C-alpha positions in Angstrom: 138.4 -19.2 275.5 139.2 -16.3 277.8 138.9 -16.7 281.5 138.6 -13.9 284.0 139.4 -13.4 287.6 137.3 -10.6 288.8 139.0 -10.5 292.2 142.4 -10.0 290.6 141.1 -7.5 288.3 139.7 -5.5 291.3 143.0 -5.6 293.2 145.0 -4.6 290.1 142.7 -1.8 289.5 143.3 -0.6 293.1 147.0 -1.0 292.8 147.2 0.8 289.6 145.1 3.8 291.0 147.5 3.9 293.9 150.7 4.0 291.9 149.0 6.8 289.6 148.0 8.6 292.9 144.2 8.6 292.0 142.0 9.6 294.7 139.4 6.9 293.9 138.8 3.9 291.5 135.6 2.5 290.3 135.2 -1.4 289.9 132.3 -3.3 288.7 130.0 -4.3 291.6 129.3 -7.7 292.9 128.5 -9.1 296.4 131.9 -10.7 296.9 133.8 -7.5 295.7 131.5 -5.4 298.1 132.6 -7.7 301.0 136.2 -7.5 300.0 136.0 -3.6 299.9 134.4 -3.8 303.5 137.3 -5.9 304.7 139.9 -3.6 303.1 138.2 -0.8 304.9 137.9 -2.3 308.2 141.7 -3.3 307.9 142.7 0.1 307.1 144.0 -0.6 303.5 141.5 1.9 301.9 139.9 5.0 303.3 136.2 4.3 302.2 133.9 2.7 299.6 130.5 3.1 298.5 128.0 1.2 296.0 127.1 3.6 293.0 124.6 3.0 290.0 124.9 4.6 286.8 122.2 3.8 284.5 121.9 0.1 284.9 125.5 -0.5 285.7 126.4 -0.9 289.5 129.9 -0.3 290.5 131.8 0.2 293.7 133.8 3.5 294.2 136.8 2.8 296.4 138.4 5.9 298.0 142.0 5.3 298.2 144.3 5.9 301.3 147.8 7.2 301.2 150.4 7.1 303.9 153.8 8.8 303.5 156.3 6.5 302.1 154.1 3.4 302.3 151.6 2.0 299.6 148.7 0.2 301.4 148.3 -2.5 298.7 151.4 -3.3 297.3 151.4 -6.8 296.2 149.0 -9.8 295.8 149.6 -13.4 296.6 146.9 -16.1 295.6 146.7 -19.6 297.0 143.8 -21.9 295.9 141.4 -19.0 295.4 142.3 -17.3 298.6 143.9 -13.8 298.3 146.3 -12.3 300.7 146.8 -8.5 300.4 150.1 -7.2 301.6 
């Protein structure tokens, strides 16, 4: 049986897109991920985000923020299902 962690997947997609210097990244949408994207924007880790719908599939488009010499989301630590982004 394979288990998935959608929050870890979202943060990994963001981190990989940052390392590849992509302007944006799409992640499958959920209410929790939308709330996380809102918090990341409010805290200044990402430039913006919006909910998009392509056919029946909803996704969150996250616009990445780059600062000289500093990656906004560089690592992830997880403790009892609470995520800390540094």
